[in-house]
N, CA and C of each residue as an Amber inpcrd file, in Angstrom:
protein
   342
  68.9470000  15.6100000 -58.6280000  69.2130000  15.6790000 -57.2160000
  70.6800000  15.3290000 -56.9660000  71.1740000  16.0000000 -55.9990000
  72.5810000  15.7890000 -55.7100000  72.7350000  14.7340000 -54.6320000
  73.9730000  14.2970000 -54.4740000  74.2470000  13.2500000 -53.4890000
  73.9550000  13.7270000 -52.0590000  74.1860000  14.9660000 -51.7770000
  73.9340000  15.4730000 -50.4220000  72.4300000  15.4640000 -50.1070000
  71.6270000  15.7460000 -51.1440000  70.1660000  15.7100000 -50.9190000
  69.7130000  14.2690000 -50.7160000  70.3030000  13.3280000 -51.5110000
  69.9540000  11.9140000 -51.3180000  70.3730000  11.4540000 -49.9250000
  71.4860000  11.9220000 -49.4530000  71.9490000  11.5640000 -48.1170000
  71.0140000  12.1520000 -47.0640000  70.5730000  13.3980000 -47.2840000
  69.6550000  14.0440000 -46.3570000  68.3160000  13.2880000 -46.3030000
  67.7800000  12.9100000 -47.4450000  66.5150000  12.1460000 -47.5270000
  66.7110000  10.7910000 -46.8470000  67.8470000  10.1680000 -47.0610000
  68.1240000   8.8870000 -46.4210000  68.1850000   9.0160000 -44.9040000
  68.8370000  10.0900000 -44.4160000  68.9270000  10.3190000 -42.9760000
  67.5280000  10.5860000 -42.3940000  66.7130000  11.3520000 -43.1000000
  65.3410000  11.6400000 -42.6360000  64.5280000  10.3540000 -42.5740000
  64.6680000   9.5180000 -43.6000000  63.9310000   8.2400000 -43.6100000
  64.4100000   7.3480000 -42.4710000  65.7250000   7.3010000 -42.2500000
  66.2500000   6.5110000 -41.1380000  65.7800000   7.0700000 -39.7860000
  65.7200000   8.3800000 -39.6640000  65.2640000   9.0080000 -38.4160000
  63.7790000   8.6760000 -38.1760000  62.9960000   8.7420000 -39.2410000
  61.5720000   8.4020000 -39.1160000  61.4150000   6.9330000 -38.7350000
  62.1800000   6.0600000 -39.3590000  62.1190000   4.6300000 -39.0490000
  62.5430000   4.3850000 -37.6020000  63.5980000   5.0890000 -37.1290000
  64.0570000   4.9330000 -35.7590000  63.0020000   5.4230000 -34.7640000
  62.3720000   6.5650000 -35.0500000  61.3230000   7.0940000 -34.1770000
  60.1120000   6.1620000 -34.1320000  59.7830000   5.5680000 -35.2850000
  58.6710000   4.6060000 -35.3180000  59.0200000   3.3610000 -34.4960000
  60.2630000   2.9220000 -34.5850000  60.7040000   1.7470000 -33.8360000
  60.6490000   2.0180000 -32.3350000  61.0740000   3.2170000 -31.9220000
  61.0640000   3.5690000 -30.5060000  59.6240000   3.7190000 -29.9930000
  58.7640000   4.3440000 -30.7990000  57.4080000   4.6240000 -30.3400000
  56.4600000   3.4400000 -30.4980000  56.9130000   2.3900000 -31.1600000
  56.0520000   1.2110000 -31.3410000  55.8080000   0.5820000 -29.9680000
  54.5430000   0.2890000 -29.6120000  54.2740000  -0.2500000 -28.2710000
  54.8690000  -1.6340000 -28.0880000  55.3250000  -1.8670000 -26.8740000
  55.9120000  -3.1710000 -26.5610000  54.7900000  -4.2000000 -26.4350000
  55.1740000  -5.4400000 -26.4900000  54.1910000  -6.5070000 -26.3610000
  53.6070000  -6.4360000 -24.9480000  52.2700000  -6.3760000 -24.8340000
  51.6760000  -6.2670000 -23.5000000  51.9420000  -7.5310000 -22.6840000
  52.1030000  -7.3710000 -21.4030000  52.3630000  -8.5410000 -20.5630000
  51.1380000  -9.4600000 -20.5450000  51.3810000 -10.7070000 -20.3360000
  50.3010000 -11.6870000 -20.2940000  49.4180000 -11.4180000 -19.0780000
  48.1190000 -11.5240000 -19.2620000  47.1650000 -11.2690000 -18.1950000
  46.7560000 -12.6050000 -17.5800000  46.8930000 -12.6870000 -16.2640000
  46.5040000 -13.9000000 -15.5560000  45.0310000 -13.7640000 -15.1720000
  44.1490000 -14.3200000 -15.9940000  42.7100000 -14.1610000 -15.7740000
  42.2440000 -14.8770000 -14.5140000  42.8530000 -15.9800000 -14.1830000
  42.4520000 -16.7070000 -12.9780000  42.7050000 -15.8500000 -11.7460000
  43.8530000 -15.1820000 -11.7260000  44.1890000 -14.3170000 -10.5980000
  43.2180000 -13.1400000 -10.5200000  42.9080000 -12.5250000 -11.6620000
  41.9760000 -11.3970000 -11.6810000  40.5930000 -11.8110000 -11.2070000
  40.1430000 -12.9650000 -11.6520000  38.8250000 -13.4490000 -11.2410000
  38.8130000 -13.7380000  -9.7470000  39.8760000 -14.3180000  -9.2330000
  39.9660000 -14.6160000  -7.7950000  39.9480000 -13.3270000  -6.9770000
  40.6740000 -12.3010000  -7.4350000  40.6780000 -11.0260000  -6.7250000
  39.3050000 -10.3790000  -6.7420000  38.6420000 -10.4000000  -7.8880000
  37.3110000  -9.8160000  -7.9920000  36.3190000 -10.5680000  -7.1060000
  36.4340000 -11.8800000  -7.0900000  35.5540000 -12.6880000  -6.2410000
  35.7830000 -12.3670000  -4.7710000  37.0390000 -12.2190000  -4.3810000
  37.3530000 -11.8950000  -2.9890000  36.7750000 -10.5320000  -2.6050000
  36.8630000  -9.5560000  -3.4940000  36.3050000  -8.2270000  -3.2200000
  34.7940000  -8.3000000  -3.0430000  34.1240000  -9.0230000  -3.9360000
  32.6660000  -9.1240000  -3.8670000  32.2470000  -9.8630000  -2.5920000
  32.9620000 -10.9320000  -2.2480000  32.6350000 -11.6710000  -1.0250000
  32.8210000 -10.7930000   0.2030000  33.8950000 -10.0330000   0.2440000
  34.1360000  -9.1460000   1.3870000  33.0440000  -8.0970000   1.4890000
  32.5870000  -7.6220000   0.3510000  31.5500000  -6.5970000   0.3400000
  30.2360000  -7.1540000   0.8800000  29.8850000  -8.3610000   0.5140000
  28.5780000  -8.8950000   0.8710000  28.5620000  -9.6650000   2.1870000
  29.7240000 -10.0200000   2.7480000  29.7320000 -10.7580000   4.0180000
  29.1260000  -9.9270000   5.1330000  29.4220000  -8.6430000   5.1590000
  28.8320000  -7.7660000   6.1750000  27.3280000  -7.6800000   6.0310000
  26.8610000  -7.5620000   4.7940000  25.4200000  -7.4840000   4.5640000
  24.7350000  -8.7940000   4.9350000  25.3790000  -9.8980000   4.6510000
  24.8060000 -11.1980000   4.9930000  24.7110000 -11.3470000   6.5070000
  25.7320000 -10.9050000   7.2200000  25.7090000 -10.9860000   8.6820000
  24.5740000 -10.1310000   9.2460000  24.3770000  -8.9360000   8.7000000
  23.2860000  -8.0730000   9.1490000  21.9350000  -8.7260000   8.8880000
  21.7820000  -9.3240000   7.7230000  20.5180000  -9.9780000   7.3820000
  20.2510000 -11.1750000   8.2940000  21.2930000 -11.9450000   8.5960000
  21.1200000 -13.0870000   9.4970000  20.7220000 -12.6160000  10.8930000
  21.3100000 -11.5150000  11.3480000  20.9400000 -10.9530000  12.6390000
  19.4800000 -10.5070000  12.6340000  19.0580000  -9.8700000  11.5540000
  17.6620000  -9.4370000  11.4500000  16.7220000 -10.6380000  11.4320000
  17.0930000 -11.7030000  10.7450000  16.2610000 -12.9020000  10.6940000
  16.1190000 -13.5000000  12.0940000  17.2300000 -13.5970000  12.8310000
  17.1640000 -14.1300000  14.1920000  16.2660000 -13.2630000  15.0780000
  16.3710000 -11.9320000  14.9220000  15.5390000 -11.0220000  15.6960000
  14.0610000 -11.2380000  15.3730000  13.7440000 -11.3440000  14.0890000
  12.3480000 -11.5400000  13.6970000  11.8170000 -12.9000000  14.1480000
  12.6700000 -13.9150000  14.1390000  12.2340000 -15.2250000  14.6150000
  11.9170000 -15.1790000  16.1090000  12.7550000 -14.4860000  16.8810000
  12.4820000 -14.3910000  18.3170000  11.2060000 -13.5950000  18.5620000
  11.0050000 -12.5280000  17.8030000   9.7650000 -11.7560000  17.9340000
   8.5510000 -12.6040000  17.5730000   8.6920000 -13.4120000  16.5390000
   7.6040000 -14.2890000  16.1230000   7.2760000 -15.2970000  17.2160000
   8.2930000 -15.8610000  17.8470000   8.0640000 -16.8270000  18.9240000
   7.3210000 -16.1680000  20.0830000   7.7260000 -14.9600000  20.4560000
   7.0580000 -14.2420000  21.5420000   5.6090000 -13.9440000  21.1530000
   5.4050000 -13.5090000  19.9330000   4.0610000 -13.1770000  19.4610000
   3.1690000 -14.4160000  19.4330000   3.7080000 -15.5340000  18.9860000
   2.9190000 -16.7660000  18.9620000   2.5530000 -17.2140000  20.3730000
   3.4740000 -17.0570000  21.3180000   3.1780000 -17.4260000  22.7070000
   2.0660000 -16.5380000  23.2640000   2.1410000 -15.2310000  22.9830000
   1.0820000 -14.3290000  23.4380000  -0.2530000 -14.7020000  22.8010000
  -0.2270000 -15.0360000  21.5160000  -1.4540000 -15.4140000  20.8250000
  -2.0620000 -16.6650000  21.4400000  -1.2330000 -17.6520000  21.7560000
  -1.7500000 -18.8930000  22.3530000  -2.4010000 -18.6200000  23.6990000
  -1.7560000 -17.7880000  24.5330000  -2.3490000 -17.4870000  25.8410000
  -3.6500000 -16.7160000  25.6800000  -3.6950000 -15.7870000  24.7320000
  -4.9310000 -15.0360000  24.5030000  -6.0310000 -15.9310000  23.9430000
  -5.6740000 -16.8700000  23.0770000  -6.6650000 -17.7910000  22.5200000
  -7.2440000 -18.6720000  23.6210000  -6.3790000 -19.1530000  24.5200000
  -6.8630000 -19.9710000  25.6320000  -7.7890000 -19.1460000  26.5240000
  -7.3930000 -17.9140000  26.8070000  -8.2240000 -17.0290000  27.6450000
  -9.5560000 -16.7470000  26.9570000  -9.5530000 -16.5480000  25.6700000
 -10.7920000 -16.2930000  24.9260000 -11.7290000 -17.4960000  25.0030000
 -11.1710000 -18.6810000  24.8340000 -11.9990000 -19.8880000  24.9270000
 -12.6020000 -20.0330000  26.3210000 -11.8130000 -19.7320000  27.3510000
 -12.3270000 -19.7980000  28.7130000 -13.4630000 -18.8040000  28.9120000
 -13.2950000 -17.5860000  28.3870000 -14.3540000 -16.5810000  28.5170000
 -15.6040000 -16.9840000  27.7390000 -15.4050000 -17.5940000  26.5720000
 -16.5630000 -18.0530000  25.8000000 -17.3250000 -19.1150000  26.5820000
 -16.6110000 -20.0630000  27.1830000 -17.2680000 -21.0980000  27.9780000
 -17.9610000 -20.4850000  29.1880000 -17.3090000 -19.5060000  29.8190000
 -17.9170000 -18.8260000  30.9590000 -19.1440000 -18.0450000  30.5500000
 -19.1300000 -17.4440000  29.3750000 -20.2790000 -16.6710000  28.8880000
 -21.4830000 -17.5790000  28.6600000 -21.2180000 -18.7660000  28.1530000
 -22.3100000 -19.6920000  27.8730000 -22.9410000 -20.2220000  29.1620000
 -22.1610000 -20.2860000  30.2290000 -22.6880000 -20.8430000  31.4780000
 -23.3570000 -19.7910000  32.3600000 -23.3460000 -18.5300000  31.9420000
 -23.9630000 -17.4750000  32.7490000 -25.4810000 -17.5430000  32.5700000
 -26.1810000 -17.4640000  33.6820000 -27.6510000 -17.4420000  33.6570000
 -28.1250000 -16.1190000  34.2180000 -29.3650000 -15.7880000  33.9520000
 -29.9360000 -14.5500000  34.4760000 -30.1460000 -14.6930000  35.9770000
 -29.9090000 -13.6070000  36.7050000 -30.1690000 -13.6810000  38.1400000
 -31.6740000 -13.8150000  38.3980000 -31.9980000 -14.5660000  39.3800000
 -33.4210000 -14.8080000  39.6600000 -33.9190000 -14.0480000  40.8830000
 -33.0430000 -13.7130000  41.8080000 -33.4730000 -13.0060000  43.0180000
 -32.6740000 -11.7320000  43.1890000 -33.1920000 -10.8630000  44.0520000
 -32.5020000  -9.5950000  44.3270000 -31.1710000  -9.8430000  45.0240000
 -31.0900000 -10.8010000  45.8940000 -29.8200000 -11.0700000  46.5850000
 -28.7670000 -11.5670000  45.6020000 -29.1720000 -12.3170000  44.6090000
 -28.2230000 -12.7870000  43.5920000 -27.7110000 -11.6220000  42.7630000
 -28.6010000 -10.6780000  42.4400000 -28.1870000  -9.4760000  41.6880000
 -27.1780000  -8.6900000  42.5170000 -27.4890000  -8.4730000  43.8080000
 -26.5970000  -7.7120000  44.6780000 -25.2460000  -8.4300000  44.8100000
 -25.2740000  -9.7290000  44.9480000 -24.0150000 -10.4850000  45.0690000
 -23.1630000 -10.3500000  43.8120000 -23.7970000 -10.3850000  42.6620000
 -23.0410000 -10.2540000  41.4030000 -22.4370000  -8.8660000  41.2610000
 -23.2280000  -7.8240000  41.5860000 -22.6800000  -6.4710000  41.5190000
 -21.5450000  -6.2840000  42.5110000 -21.6690000  -6.8530000  43.6830000
 -20.6140000  -6.7570000  44.6810000 -19.3580000  -7.4810000  44.1860000
 -19.5260000  -8.6290000  43.5370000 -18.3780000  -9.3650000  42.9960000
 -17.6870000  -8.5710000  41.8930000 -18.4510000  -7.7510000  41.1620000
 -17.8500000  -6.9230000  40.0980000 -17.2370000  -5.6360000  40.6280000
 -17.4380000  -5.3510000  41.9000000 -16.8330000  -4.1500000  42.4730000
 -17.8010000  -3.0060000  42.6120000 -19.0780000  -3.2460000  42.5070000
 -20.0890000  -2.2220000  42.6740000 -20.9510000  -2.5700000  43.9020000
 -20.5460000  -2.1190000  45.0580000 -21.3280000  -2.4720000  46.2520000
 -22.6720000  -1.7210000  46.2280000 -23.6620000  -2.3240000  46.7810000
 -24.9770000  -1.6650000  46.8070000 -24.9640000  -0.4490000  47.7270000
 -25.8160000   0.5060000  47.4280000 -25.9100000   1.7130000  48.2490000
 -26.6130000   1.3550000  49.5470000 -26.2930000   2.1480000  50.5380000
 -26.9450000   1.9230000  51.8430000 -28.4260000   2.2270000  51.7010000
 -29.2210000   1.3960000  52.3000000 -30.6720000   1.5670000  52.2090000
 -31.1530000   2.7210000  53.0550000 -32.2810000   3.2990000  52.6790000
 -32.8440000   4.4250000  53.4170000 -33.7750000   3.9950000  54.4760000
């Protein structure tokens, strides 16, 4: 081999070494994990705060509905007990005038007599 070929091989090797040096990746920057975790936490909190507010609103609505329903139930239970007591105190009518009076009280007036 001649000196010019050795020089050419040397230049090629130097060019390859230079290209490898240029293309070698730089040291990656340090990652701040605390900052990344804080950002991710903030995103998740922002995402779920709206849902939590909606759920709290629904809970308040259901609680108010429950209170209204319980009040209606209590009034109906009291009315039922009153009707049960009234049912037990009802006796059979003994005379025709008592029958007519009861029908009249219920809204069924007697027919005119012939």
